Phi, psi and omega in degrees: 000090180280148178278141179288323178239113180245111178284135180293152182292149182237123181260134177242095182297334182297323185233025177048039176250158176220141180261122179239165175238123179236123179049050179064018172245130183273140180222140169261110181245147184243143178181167184284341188232094182298324179296323178293316181298318175304311185298313178303311180300314178301322178294315180293321179296319179294321178298319178296315178296319176300315182292319179303315179293326182280331186254345181060031175271139180253345178292110186290332177292319179291320175304313181298320179292315183293319176298314176303317179297319177298314182298313181298321177297313179307309183301311183289331175293316180294319179297318181297315178300317182292314181301318182291326176294320179295323178296315180296321176299317177298320181295313180299317179298317179295321176297314180299319178295323179294315179303312183296320180296318178299321182292319183287329180286330182280343184290134178291141183280137177281138182270000000 
């Protein structure tokens, strides 16, 4: 469901705010990085539109909650994958450290 009129984002450098449009609603958001805020707003807008197309729901509050759940699911899947990857790297580093210790202990000491 694309918008017929999409207003371009407006940046206000004086108070670090940017005007964005998410699912046809305008918001003035503040932050230190206007470009990052724009990316986030575009991402949320895309998620809400995808949920809207899949569910044919017109209630924006319901769409916002469903989009938030999708984003939270993505976040937790990425976090779980990262956490399990970190554990594997630590296990491998410990095994390599153990092997290195064994090699160094077996080496004859130079006089």
